[in-house]
All heavy atoms as an XYZ file, in Angstrom:
822
protein
N     -19.159     -2.066     35.701
C     -18.021     -2.086     34.786
C     -16.843     -2.211     35.604
O     -16.699     -1.521     36.615
C     -18.006     -0.974     33.842
C     -16.846     -0.866     32.969
S     -16.929      0.127     31.494
C     -18.376     -0.471     30.681
N     -15.897     -3.104     35.128
C     -14.529     -3.239     35.923
C     -13.586     -2.193     35.419
O     -13.227     -2.095     34.252
C     -13.987     -4.721     35.573
C     -12.675     -4.982     36.194
C     -12.101     -6.218     35.786
O     -12.772     -7.002     35.043
O     -10.958     -6.501     36.143
N     -13.091     -1.372     36.315
C     -12.135     -0.323     35.887
C     -10.756     -0.824     36.395
O     -10.538     -1.352     37.478
C     -12.419      1.074     36.586
C     -13.698      1.700     36.047
C     -14.866      1.593     36.730
C     -13.681      2.173     34.802
C     -15.979      2.184     36.306
C     -14.840      2.784     34.182
C     -15.975      2.723     35.041
O     -17.079      3.336     34.444
N      -9.727     -0.670     35.542
C      -8.414     -1.292     35.871
C      -7.450     -0.110     36.066
O      -6.393     -0.444     36.653
C      -7.900     -2.084     34.688
C      -8.656     -3.441     34.551
C      -7.799     -1.443     33.431
N      -7.786      1.059     35.706
C      -6.941      2.204     35.962
C      -7.840      3.430     36.117
O      -8.680      3.638     35.310
C      -5.921      2.454     34.725
C      -5.019      3.653     34.852
C      -4.135      3.783     35.805
C      -5.182      4.591     33.910
C      -3.236      4.796     35.936
C      -4.364      5.677     33.983
C      -3.444      5.791     34.913
N      -7.475      4.248     37.091
C      -8.223      5.580     37.295
C      -7.056      6.668     37.414
O      -6.082      6.449     38.130
C      -9.001      5.462     38.565
C      -9.818      6.638     38.821
C     -10.712      6.554     40.037
O     -11.529      5.567     40.059
O     -10.622      7.484     40.815
N      -7.219      7.702     36.714
C      -6.324      8.780     36.786
C      -6.992     10.067     37.075
O      -7.943     10.626     36.474
C      -5.495      8.884     35.434
C      -4.539     10.084     35.452
C      -3.368      9.938     36.210
C      -4.739     11.108     34.796
C      -2.421     10.857     36.258
C      -3.890     12.186     34.810
C      -2.670     12.075     35.570
O      -1.739     13.071     35.555
N      -6.485     10.796     38.036
C      -7.104     12.164     38.359
C      -6.232     13.131     37.728
O      -5.053     13.219     37.889
C      -7.031     12.419     39.973
O      -7.853     11.381     40.615
C      -7.621     13.742     40.337
N      -6.850     13.924     36.846
C      -6.232     15.003     36.019
C      -5.630     15.997     36.940
O      -6.331     16.545     37.775
C      -7.150     15.500     35.043
C      -7.605     14.532     33.943
C      -8.644     15.203     33.127
C      -6.470     14.026     33.055
N      -4.369     16.320     36.779
C      -3.781     17.496     37.505
C      -4.412     18.796     37.054
O      -4.557     19.737     37.739
C      -2.304     17.626     37.386
C      -1.624     16.319     38.047
C      -0.096     16.355     37.781
C       0.581     15.180     38.397
N       1.886     14.938     37.964
N      -4.755     18.844     35.758
C      -5.400     20.001     35.147
C      -6.714     19.426     34.679
O      -6.754     18.924     33.499
C      -4.556     20.611     34.013
O      -3.300     20.937     34.577
C      -5.156     21.890     33.476
N      -7.771     19.624     35.283
C      -9.134     19.297     34.811
C      -9.444     19.824     33.379
O      -8.975     20.813     33.019
C     -10.093     19.860     35.803
C      -9.273     19.996     37.084
C      -7.970     20.327     36.594
N     -10.199     19.137     32.644
C     -10.565     19.521     31.290
C     -11.974     19.959     31.362
O     -12.812     19.269     31.721
C     -10.432     18.312     30.299
C     -10.934     18.630     28.980
C      -8.985     17.823     30.204
N     -12.086     21.195     30.743
C     -13.485     21.704     30.484
C     -13.743     21.989     29.006
O     -12.960     22.670     28.338
C     -13.610     23.124     31.254
O     -13.375     22.846     32.627
C     -15.045     23.601     31.084
N     -14.756     21.325     28.529
C     -15.259     21.592     27.115
C     -16.750     21.940     27.237
O     -17.499     21.213     27.667
C     -15.044     20.270     26.245
C     -15.567     20.425     24.960
C     -13.581     19.976     26.201
N     -17.074     23.196     26.706
C     -18.330     23.679     26.939
C     -18.699     23.672     28.369
O     -17.914     24.367     29.127
N     -19.777     23.088     28.778
C     -20.117     23.259     30.240
C     -19.711     22.128     31.085
O     -19.981     21.957     32.261
C     -21.711     23.509     30.363
C     -22.147     24.778     29.696
C     -23.701     25.022     29.843
O     -24.361     24.188     30.588
O     -24.199     25.822     29.226
N     -19.071     21.153     30.448
C     -18.684     19.891     31.097
C     -17.189     19.948     31.544
O     -16.383     20.303     30.707
C     -18.882     18.706     30.166
C     -18.564     17.333     30.711
C     -19.348     16.273     30.015
N     -19.060     15.004     30.772
C     -18.083     14.147     30.273
N     -17.427     14.324     29.164
N     -17.922     13.069     30.967
N     -16.960     19.608     32.797
C     -15.583     19.510     33.267
C     -15.335     18.051     33.668
O     -16.150     17.468     34.341
C     -15.421     20.322     34.485
O     -15.727     21.848     34.072
C     -13.991     20.263     35.111
N     -14.121     17.529     33.267
C     -13.705     16.185     33.513
C     -12.502     16.316     34.477
O     -11.570     16.916     34.157
C     -13.470     15.346     32.322
C     -12.878     13.906     32.653
C     -14.674     15.195     31.519
N     -12.494     15.567     35.637
C     -11.428     15.699     36.623
C     -10.767     14.303     36.687
O      -9.582     14.231     37.121
C     -11.947     16.189     37.969
C     -12.458     17.595     37.918
C     -12.926     18.011     39.270
O     -12.994     17.275     40.340
O     -13.500     19.249     39.338
N     -11.550     13.336     36.447
C     -10.953     11.864     36.631
C     -11.369     11.104     35.374
O     -12.443     11.127     34.840
C     -11.680     11.232     37.841
C     -11.162      9.820     37.909
C     -11.279     12.030     39.145
N     -10.311     10.275     34.926
C     -10.595      9.353     33.954
C     -10.555      7.968     34.369
O      -9.595      7.637     35.035
C      -9.603      9.481     32.666
C      -9.496     10.759     31.879
C      -8.372     10.833     30.950
C     -10.883     10.974     31.113
N     -11.561      7.148     34.135
C     -11.657      5.743     34.565
C     -11.521      4.941     33.394
O     -12.491      4.995     32.427
C     -12.844      5.455     35.385
C     -12.957      6.292     36.664
C     -14.291      5.963     37.347
C     -14.353      6.738     38.591
N     -15.562      6.395     39.405
N     -10.554      4.008     33.350
C     -10.308      3.195     32.150
C     -10.790      1.749     32.474
O     -10.398      1.155     33.472
C      -8.806      3.105     31.793
C      -8.281      4.425     31.410
C      -7.884      5.280     32.342
C      -8.204      4.919     30.085
C      -7.263      6.630     32.017
C      -7.779      6.049     29.769
C      -7.324      6.907     30.715
N     -11.721      1.162     31.562
C     -12.174     -0.153     31.774
C     -11.208     -1.115     31.188
O     -10.243     -0.818     30.437
C     -13.527     -0.367     31.144
C     -13.568     -0.261     29.699
N     -14.000      0.904     29.034
C     -13.297     -1.096     28.740
C     -14.023      0.677     27.637
N     -13.447     -0.484     27.552
N     -11.409     -2.343     31.468
C     -10.469     -3.459     30.986
C     -10.650     -3.571     29.442
O     -11.723     -3.533     28.988
C     -10.931     -4.876     31.650
C     -10.214     -5.975     31.246
C     -10.679     -7.219     31.986
N      -9.997     -8.449     31.469
C      -8.756     -8.772     31.666
N      -8.013     -8.032     32.439
N      -8.264     -9.844     31.143
N      -9.483     -3.434     28.684
C      -9.586     -3.454     27.245
C     -10.307     -4.621     26.636
O     -10.254     -5.742     27.117
C      -8.202     -3.371     26.819
C      -7.454     -3.006     28.093
C      -8.185     -3.587     29.276
N     -11.049     -4.387     25.502
C     -11.651     -5.248     24.802
C     -11.309     -5.149     23.373
O     -10.742     -4.039     22.895
C     -13.199     -5.146     24.728
C     -13.807     -5.196     26.143
C     -13.882     -6.561     26.689
C     -14.661     -6.517     28.109
N     -13.968     -6.768     29.220
N     -11.411     -6.203     22.463
C     -10.982     -6.024     21.022
C     -11.644     -4.849     20.423
O     -11.101     -4.009     19.712
C     -11.274     -7.276     20.271
C     -11.060     -7.122     18.754
C     -10.558     -8.471     20.835
N     -12.914     -4.496     20.773
C     -13.656     -3.460     20.120
C     -13.039     -2.012     20.492
O     -13.084     -1.211     19.670
C     -15.091     -3.389     20.607
C     -15.346     -3.155     22.106
C     -16.761     -3.001     22.468
N     -16.955     -2.928     23.957
C     -17.235     -3.992     24.645
N     -17.573     -5.106     24.056
N     -17.337     -3.851     25.933
N     -12.300     -1.958     21.628
C     -11.550     -0.785     21.926
C     -10.452     -0.467     20.900
O     -10.170      0.628     20.468
C     -11.075     -0.757     23.316
C     -12.097     -0.916     24.413
O     -13.181     -0.325     24.229
O     -12.017     -1.731     25.339
N      -9.751     -1.523     20.586
C      -8.616     -1.404     19.585
C      -9.115     -1.174     18.205
O      -8.428     -0.523     17.419
C      -7.769     -2.646     19.637
C      -6.887     -2.725     20.860
C      -7.321     -3.413     22.001
C      -5.688     -2.044     20.976
C      -6.627     -3.440     23.133
C      -4.931     -2.113     22.124
C      -5.405     -2.766     23.285
N     -10.399     -1.551     17.856
C     -10.936     -1.183     16.544
C     -11.110      0.281     16.349
O     -10.906      0.752     15.261
C     -12.227     -1.880     16.424
C     -12.214     -3.411     16.265
C     -13.694     -3.962     16.316
C     -11.505     -3.812     14.976
N     -11.197      0.949     17.445
C     -11.248      2.475     17.220
C      -9.971      3.097     16.822
O      -9.969      4.170     16.374
C     -11.500      3.117     18.692
C     -12.987      2.805     19.196
C     -14.076      3.890     18.864
N     -13.724      5.167     19.272
C     -13.976      5.780     20.424
N     -14.712      5.102     21.291
N     -13.694      7.060     20.704
N      -8.872      2.414     16.910
C      -7.524      2.833     16.405
C      -7.228      2.517     14.967
O      -6.338      3.035     14.414
C      -6.511      2.309     17.382
O      -6.313      0.911     16.983
C      -6.583      2.504     18.713
N      -8.167      1.783     14.296
C      -8.008      1.421     12.919
C      -7.897      2.769     12.146
O      -8.610      3.745     12.231
C      -9.073      0.745     12.338
C      -8.963     -0.807     12.783
O      -8.057     -1.116     13.375
O      -9.941     -1.550     12.320
N      -6.896      2.816     11.153
C      -6.693      3.929     10.297
C      -5.692      4.878     10.856
O      -5.237      5.861     10.218
N      -5.239      4.626     12.052
C      -4.115      5.400     12.617
C      -2.901      4.578     12.720
O      -2.899      3.359     12.901
C      -4.488      5.904     14.073
C      -5.827      6.668     14.151
N      -5.795      7.938     13.579
C      -6.901      6.357     14.668
C      -7.139      8.372     13.785
N      -7.797      7.481     14.524
N      -1.677      5.192     12.613
C      -0.433      4.530     12.723
C      -0.314      4.038     14.221
O      -0.717      4.922     15.092
C       0.700      5.465     12.391
N       0.211      2.880     14.487
C       0.185      2.367     15.861
C       0.998      3.289     16.841
O       0.633      3.351     18.053
C       0.901      0.999     15.924
C       0.078     -0.038     15.249
S      -1.274     -0.441     16.185
C      -1.979     -1.736     15.229
N       1.982      4.055     16.358
C       2.841      4.734     17.161
C       2.401      6.360     17.172
O       3.158      7.075     17.745
C       4.227      4.599     16.828
C       4.524      5.115     15.354
O       3.676      5.323     14.687
O       5.700      5.335     15.123
N       1.126      6.533     16.763
C       0.736      7.974     16.650
C      -0.099      8.307     17.963
O      -0.641      7.512     18.647
C      -0.128      8.143     15.485
O      -1.363      7.452     15.616
N      -0.032      9.583     18.183
C      -0.924     10.175     19.203
C      -2.321      9.993     18.865
O      -3.197      9.781     19.727
C      -0.588     11.634     19.317
C       0.825     11.853     19.968
C      -1.644     12.394     20.308
C       1.287     13.289     20.014
N      -2.694     10.082     17.563
C      -4.052      9.789     17.216
C      -4.589      8.429     17.529
O      -5.763      8.256     18.067
C      -4.305      9.928     15.729
N      -3.825      7.301     17.415
C      -4.251      5.991     17.874
C      -4.302      5.945     19.435
O      -5.271      5.377     19.911
C      -3.094      4.932     17.501
N      -3.493      6.634     20.108
C      -3.563      6.636     21.668
C      -4.697      7.519     22.012
O      -5.447      7.068     23.018
C      -2.277      7.214     22.273
C      -1.139      6.199     22.376
O      -1.402      4.916     22.005
O      -0.002      6.528     22.544
N      -5.075      8.476     21.255
C      -6.222      9.292     21.620
C      -7.491      8.482     21.460
O      -8.329      8.590     22.260
C      -6.191     10.567     20.696
C      -7.504     11.315     20.784
C      -7.602     12.456     19.781
O      -6.839     13.335     19.830
N      -8.393     12.258     18.830
N      -7.576      7.760     20.194
C      -8.664      6.950     20.110
C      -8.932      5.860     21.080
O      -9.959      5.546     21.619
C      -8.596      6.358     18.631
N      -7.745      5.217     21.535
C      -7.767      4.154     22.508
C      -8.138      4.704     23.854
O      -8.965      4.120     24.596
C      -6.406      3.494     22.645
C      -6.346      2.242     23.536
C      -7.480      1.199     23.210
C      -5.059      1.706     23.618
N      -7.674      5.865     24.259
C      -7.970      6.484     25.473
C      -9.529      6.853     25.547
O     -10.087      6.582     26.537
C      -7.267      7.800     25.644
S      -7.375      8.675     27.207
N     -10.025      7.419     24.376
C     -11.472      7.628     24.334
C     -12.247      6.332     24.498
O     -13.253      6.367     25.281
C     -11.801      8.310     23.027
O     -13.128      8.413     22.908
N     -11.845      5.307     23.858
C     -12.574      4.044     23.932
C     -12.575      3.414     25.300
O     -13.538      3.003     25.904
C     -12.040      3.024     22.946
N     -11.383      3.528     25.963
C     -11.206      2.816     27.268
C     -11.869      3.708     28.364
O     -12.373      3.159     29.323
C      -9.730      2.680     27.646
C      -9.033      1.604     26.749
C      -7.628      1.564     27.059
C      -9.558      0.318     26.910
N     -11.898      5.023     28.214
C     -12.423      5.848     29.296
C     -13.945      6.225     29.144
O     -14.569      6.639     30.072
C     -11.661      7.168     29.398
O     -11.819      7.968     28.180
N     -14.417      6.013     27.787
C     -15.774      6.386     27.546
C     -15.934      7.877     27.347
O     -17.122      8.328     27.134
N     -14.868      8.589     27.337
C     -14.939     10.060     27.094
C     -14.814     10.306     25.699
O     -14.057      9.649     24.927
C     -13.838     10.807     27.875
C     -14.052     10.702     29.342
C     -15.278     11.406     29.967
O     -15.845     12.320     29.214
O     -15.517     11.155     31.146
N     -15.510     11.390     25.108
C     -15.355     11.649     23.638
C     -14.007     12.220     23.357
O     -13.292     12.725     24.170
C     -16.400     12.756     23.499
C     -16.793     13.245     24.817
C     -16.450     12.267     25.807
N     -13.642     12.057     22.107
C     -12.206     12.444     21.766
C     -12.065     13.979     21.948
O     -10.811     14.403     22.237
C     -11.931     12.031     20.210
C     -11.767     10.502     20.210
C     -11.200     10.088     18.911
O     -10.438     10.778     18.270
O     -11.424      8.869     18.520
N     -13.005     14.813     21.900
C     -12.861     16.182     22.158
C     -12.415     16.470     23.494
O     -11.664     17.425     23.709
C     -14.095     17.025     21.739
C     -13.889     18.443     21.597
C     -15.254     16.754     22.773
C     -14.793     19.340     20.906
N     -12.726     15.657     24.416
C     -12.304     15.786     25.829
C     -10.853     15.353     25.881
O     -10.008     16.026     26.444
C     -13.090     14.990     26.799
C     -14.571     15.507     26.865
C     -12.479     14.854     28.182
C     -14.684     16.778     27.706
N     -10.521     14.237     25.242
C      -9.189     13.667     25.316
C      -8.210     14.660     24.626
O      -7.111     14.975     25.102
C      -9.138     12.305     24.542
C     -10.122     11.297     25.169
C      -7.680     11.757     24.574
C      -9.980     11.111     26.712
N      -8.603     15.419     23.577
C      -7.772     16.229     22.815
C      -7.451     17.527     23.698
O      -6.407     18.146     23.464
C      -8.433     16.873     21.553
C      -8.578     15.734     20.500
C      -9.614     16.157     19.369
O     -10.169     17.201     19.408
N      -9.673     15.322     18.370
N      -8.294     17.814     24.688
C      -8.011     18.958     25.561
C      -7.264     18.634     26.812
O      -6.937     19.531     27.579
C      -9.374     19.545     26.021
N      -6.696     17.402     26.969
C      -6.028     17.036     28.079
C      -4.540     17.725     28.084
O      -3.804     17.862     27.138
C      -5.790     15.504     28.182
C      -7.038     14.981     28.549
C      -4.653     15.096     29.202
C      -6.992     13.296     28.394
N      -4.169     18.344     29.292
C      -2.922     18.946     29.418
C      -1.676     17.955     29.181
O      -1.815     16.723     29.441
C      -2.739     19.536     30.788
C      -1.508     20.316     31.122
O      -1.504     21.468     30.754
O      -0.579     19.648     31.579
N      -0.652     18.489     28.606
C       0.415     17.602     28.192
C       1.094     16.828     29.290
O       1.462     15.706     29.226
C       1.496     18.494     27.452
C       2.413     17.481     26.696
C       2.230     19.314     28.365
C       1.810     16.720     25.537
N       1.094     17.477     30.541
C       1.629     16.778     31.737
C       0.768     15.598     32.080
O       1.214     14.532     32.470
C       1.831     17.748     32.961
C       2.927     18.681     32.727
C       3.127     19.593     33.948
O       2.945     19.099     35.121
O       3.617     20.767     33.779
N      -0.453     15.713     31.958
C      -1.478     14.592     32.231
C      -1.251     13.587     31.129
O      -1.349     12.339     31.394
C      -2.912     15.069     32.383
C      -3.101     15.822     33.685
O      -2.683     15.340     34.717
O      -3.798     16.889     33.596
N      -1.200     14.091     29.925
C      -1.113     13.154     28.723
C       0.049     12.217     28.777
O       0.014     11.001     28.433
C      -1.182     13.914     27.481
C      -1.187     13.067     26.196
C      -0.237     12.932     25.183
C      -2.194     12.162     25.843
N      -0.577     12.143     24.314
C      -1.814     11.575     24.659
C      -3.437     11.778     26.336
C      -2.681     10.549     24.024
C      -4.174     10.782     25.697
C      -3.727     10.238     24.528
N       1.197     12.711     29.291
C       2.359     11.961     29.388
C       2.181     10.760     30.340
O       2.617      9.630     30.013
C       3.543     12.826     29.930
N       1.523     10.961     31.416
C       1.158      9.856     32.371
C       0.203      8.852     31.692
O       0.343      7.685     31.768
C       0.640     10.333     33.698
C       0.239      9.255     34.669
C       1.633     11.357     34.407
N      -0.793      9.434     31.093
C      -1.835      8.620     30.482
C      -1.223      7.719     29.325
O      -1.411      6.534     29.243
C      -2.967      9.415     29.939
C      -3.767     10.031     31.132
C      -3.953      8.564     29.095
C      -4.625     11.114     30.735
N      -0.338      8.335     28.672
C       0.300      7.535     27.415
C       1.219      6.369     27.974
O       1.254      5.399     27.293
C       1.168      8.565     26.580
C       0.366      8.932     25.344
C       1.262      9.477     24.437
N       1.299      8.714     23.082
C       1.876      9.035     22.079
N       2.792     10.036     22.090
N       1.818      8.160     20.913
N       1.834      6.575     29.127
C       2.541      5.453     29.687
C       1.648      4.303     29.987
O       1.962      3.189     29.590
C       3.360      5.922     30.855
C       3.885      4.679     31.654
C       4.453      6.805     30.580
N       0.461      4.604     30.582
C      -0.451      3.593     30.874
C      -1.090      2.952     29.583
O      -1.289      1.784     29.553
C      -1.623      4.132     31.778
C      -1.204      4.521     33.077
C      -0.588      3.380     33.931
O      -1.106      2.185     33.858
O       0.454      3.550     34.608
N      -1.289      3.735     28.617
C      -1.777      3.282     27.309
C      -0.790      2.282     26.716
O      -1.137      1.305     26.016
C      -2.190      4.290     26.341
C      -3.430      5.184     26.759
C      -3.575      6.336     25.832
C      -4.712      4.306     26.766
N       0.570      2.650     26.859
C       1.647      1.883     26.302
C       1.550      0.423     26.982
O       1.725     -0.591     26.329
N       1.101      0.353     28.238
C       1.049     -1.020     28.858
C      -0.140     -1.777     28.298
O      -0.013     -2.919     28.127
C       0.777     -0.845     30.462
C       2.070     -0.176     31.127
C       1.714      0.163     32.551
C       2.874      0.798     33.270
N       2.530      1.170     34.641
N      -1.215     -1.052     27.908
C      -2.442     -1.696     27.299
C      -1.948     -2.223     25.950
O      -2.366     -3.376     25.583
C      -3.495     -0.677     27.255
C      -4.682     -1.263     26.355
C      -4.073     -0.367     28.569
N      -1.268     -1.474     25.115
C      -0.826     -1.884     23.820
C       0.080     -3.077     24.035
O       0.021     -3.964     23.208
C      -0.112     -0.745     23.089
C      -0.869      0.327     22.520
C      -1.094      1.573     22.946
C      -1.670      0.252     21.293
N      -1.917      2.285     22.114
C      -2.143      1.468     21.153
C      -1.854     -0.880     20.437
C      -3.067      1.661     19.940
C      -2.619     -0.555     19.192
C      -3.264      0.640     19.103
N       0.957     -3.070     25.022
C       1.860     -4.188     25.217
C       1.119     -5.511     25.455
O       1.439     -6.542     24.911
C       2.793     -3.872     26.335
C       4.028     -4.795     26.647
C       4.897     -4.780     25.461
C       4.673     -4.357     27.888
N       0.113     -5.330     26.226
C      -0.822     -6.626     26.557
C      -1.511     -7.057     25.346
O      -1.618     -8.284     25.137
C      -1.765     -6.341     27.706
C      -1.044     -6.283     29.017
C      -2.030     -6.082     30.101
C      -1.203     -5.913     31.368
N      -2.022     -5.868     32.582
N      -1.852     -6.213     24.411
C      -2.477     -6.608     23.125
C      -1.450     -7.154     22.167
O      -1.949     -7.745     21.245
C      -3.184     -5.346     22.602
C      -4.205     -5.654     21.533
C      -5.466     -6.290     21.947
C      -4.104     -5.322     20.267
C      -6.292     -6.603     20.994
C      -5.048     -5.647     19.319
C      -6.188     -6.260     19.582
N      -0.180     -6.900     22.369
C       0.860     -7.474     21.510
C       1.123     -6.657     20.307
O       1.591     -7.250     19.299
N       0.802     -5.415     20.243
C       1.118     -4.628     18.987
C       2.284     -3.623     19.104
O       3.059     -3.732     18.266
C      -0.257     -3.902     18.622
C      -1.263     -4.753     18.296
C      -2.578     -3.833     18.034
C      -1.085     -5.457     17.038
N       2.270     -2.877     20.127
C       3.298     -1.700     20.026
C       4.741     -2.098     20.152
O       5.551     -1.515     19.597
C       2.916     -0.729     21.173
C       1.907      0.197     20.678
C       2.265      1.667     20.800
C       1.139      2.529     20.211
N       1.294      3.921     20.674
N       5.066     -3.204     21.002
C       6.449     -3.553     21.088
C       7.125     -3.730     19.698
O       8.211     -3.286     19.404
C       6.495     -4.816     21.888
C       5.229     -4.844     22.719
C       4.276     -4.060     21.826
N       6.450     -4.527     18.786
C       7.058     -4.777     17.509
C       7.174     -3.483     16.649
O       8.042     -3.360     15.873
C       6.209     -5.799     16.794
C       6.400     -7.163     17.469
C       5.509     -8.195     16.800
C       5.628     -9.546     17.540
N       4.698    -10.492     16.891
N       6.202     -2.679     16.828
C       6.170     -1.328     16.079
C       7.326     -0.444     16.656
O       8.028      0.249     15.844
C       4.887     -0.539     16.284
C       3.694     -1.413     15.690
C       3.733     -1.328     14.152
O       4.096     -0.403     13.598
O       3.313     -2.289     13.601
N       7.496     -0.450     18.020
C       8.538      0.517     18.536
C       9.845      0.005     18.316
O      10.857      0.772     18.004
C       8.215      0.495     20.077
N      10.159     -1.340     18.334
C      11.510     -1.891     18.116
C      11.311     -3.233     17.457
O      10.848     -4.136     18.146
C      12.199     -1.954     19.497
C      13.537     -2.497     19.363
O      14.023     -2.996     18.251
O      14.294     -2.438     20.396
N      11.804     -3.394     16.278
C      11.616     -4.650     15.561
C      12.412     -5.804     16.189
O      12.127     -7.001     16.022
C      12.190     -4.385     14.184
C      12.851     -3.188     14.165
C      12.383     -2.353     15.444
N      13.426     -5.431     17.042
C      14.231     -6.520     17.778
C      13.497     -7.080     19.047
O      13.936     -7.866     19.693
C      15.603     -6.025     17.993
C      16.279     -5.677     16.768
O      16.350     -6.422     15.794
N      17.019     -4.612     16.729
N      12.415     -6.331     19.386
C      11.722     -6.693     20.656
C      10.725     -7.776     20.522
O       9.959     -7.689     19.572
C      11.079     -5.373     21.220
C      10.826     -5.430     22.708
C      12.116     -5.287     23.451
C      10.009     -4.119     23.036
N      10.718     -8.793     21.272
C       9.747     -9.803     21.234
C       8.498     -9.395     21.895
O       8.521     -8.678     22.985
C      10.361    -11.154     21.758
C      11.553    -11.686     20.986
C      12.047    -12.960     21.452
C      13.221    -13.371     20.576
N      14.148    -14.090     21.333
N       7.365    -10.019     21.514
C       6.083     -9.529     22.123
C       5.991     -9.800     23.650
O       5.372     -9.023     24.318
C       4.993    -10.324     21.352
N       6.736    -10.871     24.085
C       6.674    -11.101     25.532
C       7.629    -10.210     26.434
O       7.549    -10.196     27.586
C       6.955    -12.597     25.853
C       8.199    -13.058     25.485
C       8.416    -13.490     23.989
O       7.437    -13.332     23.328
O       9.475    -13.976     23.688
N       8.463     -9.489     25.785
C       9.367     -8.499     26.475
C       8.598     -7.228     26.677
O       7.805     -6.804     25.935
C      10.628     -8.349     25.693
C      11.420     -9.431     25.546
C      12.583     -9.042     24.625
O      12.466     -8.809     23.537
N      13.824     -9.188     25.178
N       8.938     -6.603     27.869
C       8.266     -5.321     28.191
C       9.241     -4.199     27.722
O      10.503     -4.347     27.790
C       8.125     -5.313     29.675
C       7.003     -6.077     30.199
C       6.565     -5.700     31.602
O       6.766     -4.573     31.946
O       6.022     -6.547     32.243
N       8.575     -3.163     27.281
C       9.318     -1.929     27.026
C       9.814     -1.289     28.258
O       9.072     -1.134     29.258
C       8.505     -0.956     26.120
C       8.041     -1.490     24.881
C       6.995     -0.579     24.205
C       9.253     -1.482     23.837
N      10.941     -0.643     28.283
C      11.312      0.206     29.384
C      10.433      1.294     29.428
O      10.087      2.030     28.465
C      12.867      0.564     29.105
C      12.978      0.318     27.600
C      11.928     -0.576     27.219
N      10.005      1.737     30.612
C       9.181      2.932     30.865
C       9.849      4.007     31.523
O      10.680      4.083     32.150
C       7.966      2.466     31.742
C       7.110      1.392     31.042
C       5.978      1.084     31.965
C       6.528      1.840     29.689
């Protein structure tokens, strides 16, 4: 599998007996965005679902990520949304799809 982004958590996540220290994100596919259906595009829930889909980790692991790590991950997810052409219009109606959001 082709990974396009890898992030080492500053605060590893432990759920039950499993500990996750690194998240590896694969190249996005349409099916990954389908996981966000039913969530507002600008919501944490949509980003949580997308993060789970791209990393292959269950949402219960994603929910346990420390806020400092989540801030970095959300910036990367914003770039994924931008390439898919959805979030820029949601974030600012005056922004054209080909323009980048300031990070």
